All heavy atoms as TSV, in Angstrom:
chain	resi	resn	atom	element	x	y	z
A	1	MET	N	N	90.447	0.912	108.769
A	1	MET	CA	C	89.710	2.288	108.656
A	1	MET	C	C	90.340	3.269	107.729
A	1	MET	O	O	89.875	4.385	107.390
A	1	MET	CB	C	89.973	3.048	110.098
A	1	MET	CG	C	89.268	2.214	111.289
A	1	MET	SD	S	87.542	1.892	111.060
A	1	MET	CE	C	86.842	3.635	111.078
A	2	SER	N	N	91.479	2.827	106.938
A	2	SER	CA	C	92.021	3.623	105.919
A	2	SER	C	C	91.011	3.949	104.766
A	2	SER	O	O	91.056	4.974	104.277
A	2	SER	CB	C	93.262	2.951	105.478
A	2	SER	OG	O	92.946	1.667	104.869
A	3	ALA	N	N	90.206	3.053	104.458
A	3	ALA	CA	C	89.149	3.340	103.505
A	3	ALA	C	C	88.267	4.452	103.900
A	3	ALA	O	O	87.867	5.329	103.013
A	3	ALA	CB	C	88.211	1.964	103.297
A	4	ASN	N	N	88.039	4.542	105.171
A	4	ASN	CA	C	87.093	5.767	105.679
A	4	ASN	C	C	87.975	7.032	105.541
A	4	ASN	O	O	87.258	8.221	105.459
A	4	ASN	CB	C	86.757	5.573	107.133
A	4	ASN	CG	C	85.741	4.379	107.267
A	4	ASN	OD1	O	85.029	4.007	106.416
A	4	ASN	ND2	N	85.617	3.820	108.529
A	5	LEU	N	N	89.253	7.018	105.394
A	5	LEU	CA	C	90.053	8.188	105.205
A	5	LEU	C	C	90.246	8.538	103.716
A	5	LEU	O	O	90.990	9.357	103.469
A	5	LEU	CB	C	91.327	8.072	106.003
A	5	LEU	CG	C	91.167	7.862	107.509
A	5	LEU	CD1	C	92.509	7.661	108.094
A	5	LEU	CD2	C	90.583	9.134	107.995
A	6	GLY	N	N	89.662	7.647	102.741
A	6	GLY	CA	C	89.800	7.888	101.437
A	6	GLY	C	C	90.780	7.168	100.697
A	6	GLY	O	O	90.957	7.271	99.522
A	7	PHE	N	N	91.477	6.123	101.339
A	7	PHE	CA	C	92.513	5.383	100.797
A	7	PHE	C	C	91.818	4.152	100.221
A	7	PHE	O	O	90.842	3.619	100.743
A	7	PHE	CB	C	93.601	4.952	101.838
A	7	PHE	CG	C	94.443	6.063	102.401
A	7	PHE	CD1	C	94.023	6.692	103.539
A	7	PHE	CD2	C	95.370	6.436	101.588
A	7	PHE	CE1	C	94.904	7.713	104.035
A	7	PHE	CE2	C	96.290	7.575	102.186
A	7	PHE	CZ	C	95.897	8.228	103.219
A	8	ILE	N	N	92.373	3.589	99.109
A	8	ILE	CA	C	91.964	2.267	98.674
A	8	ILE	C	C	92.921	1.257	99.244
A	8	ILE	O	O	94.079	1.344	99.118
A	8	ILE	CB	C	92.010	2.123	97.119
A	8	ILE	CG1	C	91.022	3.181	96.454
A	8	ILE	CG2	C	91.750	0.820	96.635
A	8	ILE	CD1	C	91.201	3.365	94.924
A	9	THR	N	N	92.334	0.387	99.996
A	9	THR	CA	C	93.153	-0.602	100.752
A	9	THR	C	C	92.858	-1.990	100.180
A	9	THR	O	O	91.705	-2.421	100.065
A	9	THR	CB	C	92.709	-0.555	102.280
A	9	THR	OG1	O	92.923	0.705	102.672
A	9	THR	CG2	C	93.551	-1.547	103.088
A	10	TYR	N	N	93.994	-2.638	99.890
A	10	TYR	CA	C	93.926	-4.061	99.439
A	10	TYR	C	C	94.375	-5.070	100.527
A	10	TYR	O	O	95.339	-4.861	101.215
A	10	TYR	CB	C	94.842	-4.194	98.194
A	10	TYR	CG	C	94.336	-3.382	97.026
A	10	TYR	CD1	C	94.726	-2.160	96.841
A	10	TYR	CD2	C	93.358	-3.859	96.091
A	10	TYR	CE1	C	94.376	-1.290	95.772
A	10	TYR	CE2	C	92.922	-3.070	95.152
A	10	TYR	CZ	C	93.352	-1.786	94.917
A	10	TYR	OH	O	92.950	-1.058	93.904
A	11	LEU	N	N	93.677	-6.121	100.629
A	11	LEU	CA	C	94.086	-7.254	101.614
A	11	LEU	C	C	94.192	-8.518	100.832
A	11	LEU	O	O	93.323	-8.948	100.069
A	11	LEU	CB	C	92.958	-7.386	102.630
A	11	LEU	CG	C	93.069	-8.550	103.692
A	11	LEU	CD1	C	94.394	-8.363	104.502
A	11	LEU	CD2	C	91.950	-8.659	104.508
A	12	LEU	N	N	95.372	-9.061	100.877
A	12	LEU	CA	C	95.621	-10.290	100.122
A	12	LEU	C	C	95.146	-11.505	101.008
A	12	LEU	O	O	95.720	-11.873	102.001
A	12	LEU	CB	C	97.265	-10.438	99.907
A	12	LEU	CG	C	97.710	-9.611	98.705
A	12	LEU	CD1	C	97.725	-8.198	99.078
A	12	LEU	CD2	C	99.133	-10.148	98.569
A	13	SER	N	N	94.169	-12.199	100.492
A	13	SER	CA	C	93.374	-13.126	101.185
A	13	SER	C	C	94.299	-14.405	101.460
A	13	SER	O	O	93.986	-15.141	102.429
A	13	SER	CB	C	92.155	-13.634	100.480
A	13	SER	OG	O	92.463	-14.182	99.237
A	14	ASP	N	N	95.254	-14.640	100.572
A	14	ASP	CA	C	96.140	-15.746	100.815
A	14	ASP	C	C	97.427	-15.462	101.417
A	14	ASP	O	O	98.348	-16.230	101.471
A	14	ASP	CB	C	96.326	-16.533	99.435
A	14	ASP	CG	C	96.777	-15.633	98.331
A	14	ASP	OD1	O	96.721	-14.493	98.475
A	14	ASP	OD2	O	97.178	-16.230	97.381
A	15	ALA	N	N	97.504	-14.229	102.008
A	15	ALA	CA	C	98.796	-13.825	102.730
A	15	ALA	C	C	98.477	-13.339	104.196
A	15	ALA	O	O	99.218	-12.537	104.590
A	15	ALA	CB	C	99.444	-12.724	101.953
A	16	VAL	N	N	97.419	-13.889	104.696
A	16	VAL	CA	C	97.034	-13.485	106.004
A	16	VAL	C	C	96.920	-14.959	106.819
A	16	VAL	O	O	96.700	-15.943	106.288
A	16	VAL	CB	C	95.723	-12.799	106.124
A	16	VAL	CG1	C	95.902	-11.353	105.618
A	16	VAL	CG2	C	94.621	-13.481	105.473
A	17	ALA	N	N	96.848	-14.837	108.105
A	17	ALA	CA	C	96.781	-16.074	108.832
A	17	ALA	C	C	95.402	-15.979	109.794
A	17	ALA	O	O	95.094	-14.834	110.262
A	17	ALA	CB	C	98.056	-16.378	109.848
A	18	ALA	N	N	95.020	-17.116	110.159
A	18	ALA	CA	C	93.881	-17.138	111.014
A	18	ALA	C	C	93.980	-18.449	111.836
A	18	ALA	O	O	95.033	-19.169	111.635
A	18	ALA	CB	C	92.465	-17.245	110.291
A	19	PHE	N	N	93.292	-18.506	112.909
A	19	PHE	CA	C	93.225	-19.798	113.695
A	19	PHE	C	C	91.885	-20.081	114.369
A	19	PHE	O	O	90.954	-19.236	114.234
A	19	PHE	CB	C	94.295	-19.410	114.913
A	19	PHE	CG	C	94.029	-18.192	115.600
A	19	PHE	CD1	C	93.134	-18.002	116.612
A	19	PHE	CD2	C	94.762	-17.022	115.164
A	19	PHE	CE1	C	92.969	-16.817	117.254
A	19	PHE	CE2	C	94.546	-15.762	115.726
A	19	PHE	CZ	C	93.603	-15.608	116.841
A	20	ASP	N	N	91.695	-21.365	114.722
A	20	ASP	CA	C	90.460	-21.697	115.494
A	20	ASP	C	C	90.158	-20.759	116.480
A	20	ASP	O	O	91.116	-20.235	117.247
A	20	ASP	CB	C	90.656	-23.207	115.901
A	20	ASP	CG	C	90.729	-24.184	114.849
A	20	ASP	OD1	O	90.555	-23.942	113.668
A	20	ASP	OD2	O	91.140	-25.308	115.247
A	21	ILE	N	N	88.847	-20.552	116.673
A	21	ILE	CA	C	88.444	-19.750	117.733
A	21	ILE	C	C	87.319	-20.484	118.580
A	21	ILE	O	O	86.352	-20.965	117.873
A	21	ILE	CB	C	87.861	-18.315	117.178
A	21	ILE	CG1	C	88.989	-17.567	116.618
A	21	ILE	CG2	C	87.258	-17.521	118.348
A	21	ILE	CD1	C	88.595	-16.135	116.049
A	22	THR	N	N	87.399	-20.316	119.845
A	22	THR	CA	C	86.357	-20.798	120.697
A	22	THR	C	C	85.537	-19.676	121.123
A	22	THR	O	O	86.092	-18.728	121.814
A	22	THR	CB	C	86.960	-21.650	121.851
A	22	THR	OG1	O	87.774	-22.598	121.423
A	22	THR	CG2	C	85.726	-22.186	122.726
A	23	ASP	N	N	84.246	-19.704	120.869
A	23	ASP	CA	C	83.328	-18.450	121.200
A	23	ASP	C	C	82.870	-18.525	122.614
A	23	ASP	O	O	83.202	-19.416	123.384
A	23	ASP	CB	C	82.224	-18.329	120.192
A	23	ASP	CG	C	81.216	-19.347	120.339
A	23	ASP	OD1	O	81.119	-20.170	121.232
A	23	ASP	OD2	O	80.357	-19.473	119.342
A	24	HIS	N	N	82.016	-17.603	122.985
A	24	HIS	CA	C	81.506	-17.521	124.317
A	24	HIS	C	C	80.496	-18.649	124.783
A	24	HIS	O	O	80.314	-18.926	126.002
A	24	HIS	CB	C	80.801	-16.165	124.517
A	24	HIS	CG	C	79.534	-16.141	123.590
A	24	HIS	ND1	N	79.639	-15.900	122.236
A	24	HIS	CD2	C	78.280	-16.040	123.903
A	24	HIS	CE1	C	78.526	-15.778	121.657
A	24	HIS	NE2	N	77.663	-16.008	122.645
A	25	LYS	N	N	80.077	-19.448	123.745
A	25	LYS	CA	C	79.367	-20.546	123.971
A	25	LYS	C	C	80.165	-21.802	124.028
A	25	LYS	O	O	79.606	-22.971	124.030
A	25	LYS	CB	C	78.236	-20.703	123.067
A	25	LYS	CG	C	77.273	-19.553	123.078
A	25	LYS	CD	C	76.217	-19.683	122.083
A	25	LYS	CE	C	75.177	-18.591	122.113
A	25	LYS	NZ	N	74.213	-18.695	120.962
A	26	ARG	N	N	81.493	-21.644	123.918
A	26	ARG	CA	C	82.325	-22.781	123.912
A	26	ARG	C	C	82.291	-23.598	122.576
A	26	ARG	O	O	82.695	-24.783	122.545
A	26	ARG	CB	C	82.293	-23.773	125.128
A	26	ARG	CG	C	82.603	-23.067	126.420
A	26	ARG	CD	C	82.485	-24.072	127.614
A	26	ARG	NE	N	82.416	-23.295	128.883
A	26	ARG	CZ	C	83.495	-23.294	129.696
A	26	ARG	NH1	N	84.438	-24.084	129.437
A	26	ARG	NH2	N	83.441	-22.613	130.718
A	27	VAL	N	N	81.925	-23.002	121.479
A	27	VAL	CA	C	81.733	-23.548	120.223
A	27	VAL	C	C	83.110	-23.294	119.559
A	27	VAL	O	O	83.561	-22.009	119.516
A	27	VAL	CB	C	80.656	-23.099	119.419
A	27	VAL	CG1	C	80.565	-23.663	117.985
A	27	VAL	CG2	C	79.291	-23.311	120.046
A	28	VAL	N	N	83.700	-24.319	119.019
A	28	VAL	CA	C	85.047	-24.157	118.188
A	28	VAL	C	C	84.660	-23.863	116.787
A	28	VAL	O	O	83.995	-24.534	116.199
A	28	VAL	CB	C	85.965	-25.273	118.461
A	28	VAL	CG1	C	87.206	-25.088	117.612
A	28	VAL	CG2	C	86.179	-25.493	119.896
A	29	HIS	N	N	85.225	-22.730	116.252
A	29	HIS	CA	C	85.048	-22.442	114.890
A	29	HIS	C	C	86.394	-22.651	114.137
A	29	HIS	O	O	87.334	-22.242	114.605
A	29	HIS	CB	C	84.615	-20.961	114.750
A	29	HIS	CG	C	83.403	-20.663	115.400
A	29	HIS	ND1	N	82.068	-20.880	114.827
A	29	HIS	CD2	C	83.142	-20.146	116.669
A	29	HIS	CE1	C	81.079	-20.542	115.669
A	29	HIS	NE2	N	81.740	-20.095	116.778
A	30	SER	N	N	86.200	-23.365	113.028
A	30	SER	CA	C	87.558	-23.821	112.361
A	30	SER	C	C	88.269	-22.631	111.687
A	30	SER	O	O	87.667	-21.507	111.454
A	30	SER	CB	C	87.182	-24.784	111.221
A	30	SER	OG	O	86.429	-24.090	110.121
A	31	VAL	N	N	89.528	-22.822	111.490
A	31	VAL	CA	C	90.373	-21.762	110.945
A	31	VAL	C	C	89.779	-21.421	109.594
A	31	VAL	O	O	89.721	-20.105	109.255
A	31	VAL	CB	C	91.774	-22.389	110.745
A	31	VAL	CG1	C	91.898	-23.450	109.884
A	31	VAL	CG2	C	92.709	-21.066	110.289
A	32	GLU	N	N	89.227	-22.170	108.869
A	32	GLU	CA	C	88.706	-21.907	107.349
A	32	GLU	C	C	87.506	-21.051	107.595
A	32	GLU	O	O	87.364	-20.048	106.885
A	32	GLU	CB	C	88.260	-23.219	106.729
A	32	GLU	CG	C	89.502	-24.121	106.247
A	32	GLU	CD	C	89.985	-25.136	107.317
A	32	GLU	OE1	O	89.192	-25.136	108.399
A	32	GLU	OE2	O	90.938	-25.639	107.218
A	33	THR	N	N	86.618	-21.433	108.476
A	33	THR	CA	C	85.466	-20.567	108.723
A	33	THR	C	C	85.833	-19.191	109.249
A	33	THR	O	O	85.268	-18.059	108.798
A	33	THR	CB	C	84.556	-21.194	109.781
A	33	THR	OG1	O	84.079	-22.505	109.155
A	33	THR	CG2	C	83.290	-20.336	109.943
A	34	VAL	N	N	86.758	-19.034	110.172
A	34	VAL	CA	C	87.166	-17.881	110.800
A	34	VAL	C	C	87.697	-16.969	109.650
A	34	VAL	O	O	87.291	-15.761	109.558
A	34	VAL	CB	C	88.120	-17.962	111.904
A	34	VAL	CG1	C	88.795	-16.755	112.346
A	34	VAL	CG2	C	87.506	-18.743	113.111
A	35	GLN	N	N	88.568	-17.439	108.848
A	35	GLN	CA	C	89.310	-16.658	107.829
A	35	GLN	C	C	88.261	-16.165	106.880
A	35	GLN	O	O	88.244	-15.011	106.483
A	35	GLN	CB	C	90.373	-17.461	107.075
A	35	GLN	CG	C	91.073	-16.508	105.954
A	35	GLN	CD	C	92.320	-17.038	105.582
A	35	GLN	OE1	O	93.020	-17.797	106.264
A	35	GLN	NE2	N	92.858	-16.471	104.464
A	36	GLU	N	N	87.299	-17.021	106.402
A	36	GLU	CA	C	86.343	-16.596	105.330
A	36	GLU	C	C	85.370	-15.530	105.907
A	36	GLU	O	O	84.965	-14.450	105.266
A	36	GLU	CB	C	85.373	-17.844	104.907
A	36	GLU	CG	C	86.131	-18.688	104.047
A	36	GLU	CD	C	86.614	-17.975	102.764
A	36	GLU	OE1	O	85.973	-17.235	102.200
A	36	GLU	OE2	O	87.893	-18.128	102.348
A	37	LEU	N	N	84.978	-15.702	107.261
A	37	LEU	CA	C	84.077	-14.700	107.812
A	37	LEU	C	C	84.789	-13.283	108.072
A	37	LEU	O	O	84.321	-12.378	107.877
A	37	LEU	CB	C	83.387	-15.249	109.113
A	37	LEU	CG	C	82.381	-16.363	108.939
A	37	LEU	CD1	C	82.028	-16.929	110.269
A	37	LEU	CD2	C	81.281	-15.818	108.070
A	38	GLU	N	N	86.017	-13.384	108.496
A	38	GLU	CA	C	86.821	-12.112	108.678
A	38	GLU	C	C	87.016	-11.367	107.307
A	38	GLU	O	O	86.931	-10.246	107.307
A	38	GLU	CB	C	88.204	-12.428	109.421
A	38	GLU	CG	C	88.045	-12.827	110.849
A	38	GLU	CD	C	89.396	-13.074	111.514
A	38	GLU	OE1	O	90.424	-13.071	110.868
A	38	GLU	OE2	O	89.324	-13.287	112.669
A	39	LEU	N	N	87.363	-12.118	106.359
A	39	LEU	CA	C	87.506	-11.503	104.969
A	39	LEU	C	C	86.129	-10.906	104.502
A	39	LEU	O	O	86.071	-9.840	103.932
A	39	LEU	CB	C	88.036	-12.513	103.935
A	39	LEU	CG	C	89.427	-13.007	104.146
A	39	LEU	CD1	C	89.792	-14.134	103.177
A	39	LEU	CD2	C	90.392	-11.902	104.018
A	40	ALA	N	N	84.995	-11.749	104.773
A	40	ALA	CA	C	83.740	-11.193	104.407
A	40	ALA	C	C	83.350	-9.896	105.139
A	40	ALA	O	O	82.816	-9.055	104.593
A	40	ALA	CB	C	82.691	-12.257	104.713
A	41	ALA	N	N	83.792	-9.855	106.386
A	41	ALA	CA	C	83.383	-8.660	107.248
A	41	ALA	C	C	84.271	-7.522	106.731
A	41	ALA	O	O	83.807	-6.266	106.879
A	41	ALA	CB	C	83.693	-8.964	108.747
A	42	LEU	N	N	85.422	-7.624	106.258
A	42	LEU	CA	C	86.323	-6.611	105.809
A	42	LEU	C	C	85.985	-6.142	104.338
A	42	LEU	O	O	86.038	-4.948	104.029
A	42	LEU	CB	C	87.803	-6.966	105.899
A	42	LEU	CG	C	88.316	-7.158	107.272
A	42	LEU	CD1	C	89.714	-7.731	107.305
A	42	LEU	CD2	C	88.302	-5.727	108.027
A	43	HIS	N	N	85.403	-7.054	103.581
A	43	HIS	CA	C	85.210	-6.785	102.114
A	43	HIS	C	C	84.305	-5.592	101.877
A	43	HIS	O	O	83.238	-5.452	102.575
A	43	HIS	CB	C	84.616	-8.045	101.465
A	43	HIS	CG	C	84.253	-8.046	100.007
A	43	HIS	ND1	N	85.189	-7.723	99.133
A	43	HIS	CD2	C	83.105	-7.981	99.458
A	43	HIS	CE1	C	84.583	-7.696	97.895
A	43	HIS	NE2	N	83.307	-7.849	98.096
A	44	LYS	N	N	84.721	-4.805	100.986
A	44	LYS	CA	C	84.064	-3.522	100.575
A	44	LYS	C	C	84.028	-2.429	101.563
A	44	LYS	O	O	84.355	-1.350	101.182
A	44	LYS	CB	C	82.617	-3.874	100.113
A	44	LYS	CG	C	82.491	-4.668	98.816
A	44	LYS	CD	C	80.999	-4.762	98.311
A	44	LYS	CE	C	81.061	-5.635	97.072
A	44	LYS	NZ	N	79.704	-5.721	96.612
A	45	GLU	N	N	83.675	-2.671	102.782
A	45	GLU	CA	C	83.602	-1.682	103.929
A	45	GLU	C	C	85.109	-1.146	104.158
A	45	GLU	O	O	85.230	0.015	104.288
A	45	GLU	CB	C	82.951	-2.135	104.990
A	45	GLU	CG	C	82.808	-1.191	106.063
A	45	GLU	CD	C	81.852	0.037	105.792
A	45	GLU	OE1	O	80.896	-0.193	105.018
A	45	GLU	OE2	O	82.045	1.093	106.409
A	46	PHE	N	N	85.946	-2.046	104.277
A	46	PHE	CA	C	87.264	-1.642	104.845
A	46	PHE	C	C	88.398	-1.932	103.818
A	46	PHE	O	O	89.476	-1.394	103.850
A	46	PHE	CB	C	87.611	-2.370	106.124
A	46	PHE	CG	C	86.630	-1.859	107.252
A	46	PHE	CD1	C	85.602	-2.838	107.537
A	46	PHE	CD2	C	86.739	-0.712	107.829
A	46	PHE	CE1	C	84.794	-2.462	108.608
A	46	PHE	CE2	C	85.738	-0.351	108.896
A	46	PHE	CZ	C	84.913	-1.146	109.236
A	47	ALA	N	N	88.221	-3.009	102.879
A	47	ALA	CA	C	89.277	-3.339	101.980
A	47	ALA	C	C	88.768	-4.039	100.718
A	47	ALA	O	O	87.601	-4.549	100.848
A	47	ALA	CB	C	90.267	-4.288	102.704
A	48	VAL	N	N	89.618	-4.010	99.719
A	48	VAL	CA	C	89.291	-4.744	98.472
A	48	VAL	C	C	90.077	-6.134	98.782
A	48	VAL	O	O	91.198	-6.113	98.893
A	48	VAL	CB	C	89.814	-4.090	97.334
A	48	VAL	CG1	C	89.605	-4.904	96.026
A	48	VAL	CG2	C	89.201	-2.645	97.220
A	49	ILE	N	N	89.332	-7.186	98.678
A	49	ILE	CA	C	89.947	-8.506	98.945
A	49	ILE	C	C	90.466	-9.049	97.726
A	49	ILE	O	O	89.686	-9.249	96.598
A	49	ILE	CB	C	88.954	-9.485	99.637
A	49	ILE	CG1	C	88.310	-8.926	100.790
A	49	ILE	CG2	C	89.732	-10.924	99.958
A	49	ILE	CD1	C	89.255	-8.411	102.003
A	50	VAL	N	N	91.679	-9.399	97.525
A	50	VAL	CA	C	92.463	-9.859	96.330
A	50	VAL	C	C	93.303	-11.036	96.735
A	50	VAL	O	O	93.601	-11.265	97.934
A	50	VAL	CB	C	93.187	-8.817	95.556
A	50	VAL	CG1	C	92.270	-7.777	95.148
A	50	VAL	CG2	C	94.233	-8.124	96.452
A	51	THR	N	N	93.824	-11.703	95.782
A	51	THR	CA	C	94.865	-12.796	96.102
A	51	THR	C	C	96.204	-12.291	95.716
A	51	THR	O	O	96.350	-11.302	94.936
A	51	THR	CB	C	94.532	-14.127	95.171
A	51	THR	OG1	O	94.653	-13.785	93.920
A	51	THR	CG2	C	93.212	-14.683	95.550
A	52	ALA	N	N	97.304	-12.881	96.134
A	52	ALA	CA	C	98.643	-12.374	95.742
A	52	ALA	C	C	98.805	-12.718	94.328
A	52	ALA	O	O	99.464	-11.881	93.600
A	52	ALA	CB	C	99.610	-13.416	96.525
A	53	ASP	N	N	98.241	-13.703	93.719
A	53	ASP	CA	C	98.403	-13.775	92.169
A	53	ASP	C	C	97.796	-12.694	91.349
A	53	ASP	O	O	98.379	-12.348	90.444
A	53	ASP	CB	C	97.776	-15.143	91.750
A	53	ASP	CG	C	98.693	-16.378	92.072
A	53	ASP	OD1	O	99.916	-16.140	92.255
A	53	ASP	OD2	O	98.164	-17.527	92.019
A	54	GLU	N	N	96.578	-12.262	91.919
A	54	GLU	CA	C	96.018	-11.179	91.274
A	54	GLU	C	C	96.959	-9.885	91.317
A	54	GLU	O	O	96.989	-9.133	90.286
A	54	GLU	CB	C	94.754	-10.864	91.764
A	54	GLU	CG	C	93.549	-11.891	91.630
A	54	GLU	CD	C	92.256	-11.600	92.377
A	54	GLU	OE1	O	92.334	-11.139	93.483
A	54	GLU	OE2	O	91.241	-11.933	91.855
A	55	VAL	N	N	97.412	-9.506	92.448
A	55	VAL	CA	C	98.383	-8.467	92.661
A	55	VAL	C	C	99.673	-8.601	91.658
A	55	VAL	O	O	99.963	-7.775	90.987
A	55	VAL	CB	C	98.822	-8.316	94.015
A	55	VAL	CG1	C	99.928	-7.175	94.122
A	55	VAL	CG2	C	97.563	-7.904	94.883
A	56	ILE	N	N	100.235	-9.827	91.619
A	56	ILE	CA	C	101.324	-10.101	90.861
A	56	ILE	C	C	101.037	-9.906	89.328
A	56	ILE	O	O	101.846	-9.334	88.701
A	56	ILE	CB	C	101.947	-11.474	91.188
A	56	ILE	CG1	C	102.594	-11.492	92.495
A	56	ILE	CG2	C	102.977	-11.885	90.095
A	56	ILE	CD1	C	102.802	-12.856	93.137
A	57	ASN	N	N	99.952	-10.542	88.951
A	57	ASN	CA	C	99.589	-10.313	87.537
A	57	ASN	C	C	99.298	-8.860	87.257
A	57	ASN	O	O	99.724	-8.424	86.087
A	57	ASN	CB	C	98.417	-11.144	87.257
A	57	ASN	CG	C	98.659	-12.702	87.211
A	57	ASN	OD1	O	99.813	-13.097	87.055
A	57	ASN	ND2	N	97.722	-13.508	87.573
A	58	HIS	N	N	98.604	-8.237	88.074
A	58	HIS	CA	C	98.466	-6.651	87.817
A	58	HIS	C	C	99.845	-5.980	87.797
A	58	HIS	O	O	99.943	-5.160	86.879
A	58	HIS	CB	C	97.535	-6.154	88.923
A	58	HIS	CG	C	97.336	-4.675	88.780
A	58	HIS	ND1	N	96.506	-4.192	87.860
A	58	HIS	CD2	C	97.913	-3.635	89.408
A	58	HIS	CE1	C	96.531	-2.803	87.862
A	58	HIS	NE2	N	97.266	-2.385	88.960
A	59	LEU	N	N	100.715	-6.292	88.577
A	59	LEU	CA	C	101.998	-5.550	88.462
A	59	LEU	C	C	102.775	-5.977	87.282
A	59	LEU	O	O	103.411	-5.067	86.532
A	59	LEU	CB	C	102.792	-5.949	89.796
A	59	LEU	CG	C	102.341	-5.348	91.028
A	59	LEU	CD1	C	103.095	-5.960	92.211
A	59	LEU	CD2	C	102.352	-3.806	90.962
A	60	LYS	N	N	102.745	-7.176	86.745
A	60	LYS	CA	C	103.328	-7.578	85.551
A	60	LYS	C	C	102.672	-6.805	84.376
A	60	LYS	O	O	103.440	-6.393	83.466
A	60	LYS	CB	C	103.154	-9.144	85.287
A	60	LYS	CG	C	104.107	-9.957	86.190
A	60	LYS	CD	C	103.798	-11.427	85.876
A	60	LYS	CE	C	104.744	-12.302	86.776
A	60	LYS	NZ	N	104.432	-13.690	86.531
A	61	ASP	N	N	101.466	-6.717	84.378
A	61	ASP	CA	C	100.681	-6.088	83.303
A	61	ASP	C	C	101.054	-4.478	83.332
A	61	ASP	O	O	101.231	-4.053	82.275
A	61	ASP	CB	C	99.220	-6.122	83.422
A	61	ASP	CG	C	98.595	-7.599	83.195
A	61	ASP	OD1	O	99.372	-8.386	82.656
A	61	ASP	OD2	O	97.557	-7.835	83.589
A	62	GLN	N	N	101.258	-3.987	84.472
A	62	GLN	CA	C	101.589	-2.461	84.480
A	62	GLN	C	C	103.085	-2.283	83.982
A	62	GLN	O	O	103.277	-1.315	83.459
A	62	GLN	CB	C	101.501	-2.038	86.017
A	62	GLN	CG	C	100.185	-1.934	86.492
A	62	GLN	CD	C	99.256	-1.045	85.665
A	62	GLN	OE1	O	99.535	0.145	85.458
A	62	GLN	NE2	N	98.075	-1.478	85.226
A	63	SER	N	N	103.881	-3.326	84.371
A	63	SER	CA	C	105.337	-3.078	83.907
A	63	SER	C	C	105.420	-3.283	82.322
A	63	SER	O	O	106.409	-2.719	81.820
A	63	SER	CB	C	106.169	-4.169	84.525
A	63	SER	OG	O	105.955	-5.388	84.144
A	64	ARG	N	N	104.578	-3.974	81.731
A	64	ARG	CA	C	104.521	-4.087	80.252
A	64	ARG	C	C	103.997	-2.966	79.546
A	64	ARG	O	O	104.291	-2.735	78.318
A	64	ARG	CB	C	103.701	-5.297	79.860
A	64	ARG	CG	C	104.380	-6.660	80.227
A	64	ARG	CD	C	103.467	-7.835	79.787
A	64	ARG	NE	N	103.995	-9.037	80.560
A	64	ARG	CZ	C	103.225	-9.908	81.077
A	64	ARG	NH1	N	101.864	-9.844	80.914
A	64	ARG	NH2	N	103.798	-10.957	81.633
A	65	ALA	N	N	103.194	-2.149	80.154
A	65	ALA	CA	C	102.487	-0.937	79.567
A	65	ALA	C	C	103.429	0.154	79.368
A	65	ALA	O	O	104.513	0.251	79.780
A	65	ALA	CB	C	101.348	-0.546	80.484
């Protein structure tokens, strides 16, 4: 919800954890599917999705400037 308050929020896609989920129909959804769908749901509306390497490279570039 921080984006709704005017903050730019970044979520590192390779620094979060997910797990298999069994839904109300007893269908098991794989960890890969769960993580991709959760990131997709958060993308743009609640956070900017980036990787750890993207953040590290950005910080390196900023330190050289």
